[in-house]
C-alpha positions in Angstrom: 102.1 96.3 114.3 102.7 93.8 111.0 104.4 95.5 108.4 101.5 94.2 105.6 98.9 95.6 108.0 100.8 99.0 108.6 101.1 99.3 104.7 97.5 98.9 104.4 96.6 101.6 107.2 98.9 104.0 105.2 97.9 103.4 101.8 94.0 103.9 102.9 95.0 107.1 105.1 96.5 108.4 101.7 93.6 107.2 99.7 91.2 109.6 102.1 93.2 112.8 101.1 90.6 114.6 99.4 91.6 116.0 95.8 93.1 119.4 95.8 94.5 118.9 99.8 97.8 117.7 100.8 98.9 116.0 104.1 102.2 115.8 105.6 104.0 112.5 106.1 103.9 113.7 110.0 99.8 113.9 109.6 99.7 110.7 107.9 101.9 109.2 110.5 99.9 110.5 113.5 96.7 109.1 112.1 98.0 105.7 111.5 100.4 105.5 114.5 103.8 105.2 113.1 106.7 107.5 112.4 106.9 110.1 109.3 109.6 108.2 108.1 107.9 104.9 107.6 105.5 106.8 105.9 108.1 108.1 103.4 109.3 104.7 103.0 106.5 103.0 102.4 105.3 105.7 99.7 108.7 105.4 98.1 108.3 101.6 98.0 104.7 101.2 97.1 102.7 104.4 96.9 102.7 104.6 93.1 99.2 103.0 93.2 97.6 105.7 95.4 97.1 109.6 95.1 101.1 110.0 96.3 101.5 113.7 95.0 98.7 114.5 98.3 101.5 113.5 100.7 104.5 116.2 101.3 107.0 117.3 103.8 106.0 119.8 106.3 107.0 122.6 103.8 105.2 121.2 101.0 108.2 119.6 99.2 108.4 116.1 97.4 111.8 114.5 96.4 113.1 116.4 93.3 112.5 113.5 90.9 108.7 113.5 91.7 107.9 117.3 91.1 107.1 117.4 87.5 104.6 114.6 87.7 103.1 116.0 90.8 102.6 119.4 89.5 100.5 117.9 86.9 98.5 116.3 89.7 98.2 119.7 91.6 97.0 121.7 88.6 94.6 119.2 87.5 93.2 119.0 91.4 93.0 122.8 91.7 95.8 122.5 94.7 96.4 125.7 96.0 100.0 126.7 95.2 102.6 129.0 96.5 103.4 132.5 94.8 107.0 131.9 95.1 107.6 128.4 93.9 105.1 125.6 92.3 104.6 123.8 95.6 101.7 123.3 97.4 100.6 126.2 99.7 100.5 124.6 103.1 98.3 127.3 104.7 95.5 126.9 102.1 95.9 123.2 100.7 96.7 121.3 104.0 93.9 118.6 104.7 91.8 119.2 107.8 93.8 116.4 109.6 90.8 115.7 112.2 88.3 115.0 109.4 91.0 112.7 107.3 91.2 110.8 110.8 87.6 110.5 110.6 87.5 109.4 107.1 90.3 107.0 107.6 88.4 105.5 110.5 85.7 104.8 108.3 87.8 103.5 105.6 89.6 101.2 108.0 86.8 99.9 110.2 86.7 96.4 108.8 90.3 96.1 109.3 90.7 97.0 112.9 87.4 95.0 114.0 
């Protein structure tokens, strides 16, 4: 898969995550068809223009330098947070991956024809 095309697919998947919900790097990777590290790298390189705070690791964490900004977004969107830490509660805030996949397929239909 071409780098620019993969980047576009990843960014559109991230844009399809509803406000107040989060997906893991692995969720996005499984939908797009790449590895979670590729998703993480792309988010670090070009993810600033999309809702990057909605993509976390499987424990609900982001790099520490991003946490303060992410917490502002999570609060504004009403993202369910853990009681023991100001991080997303993955049991309550994790996106329905099947629904995200369907929304992503709709959002990328014109790219894959």
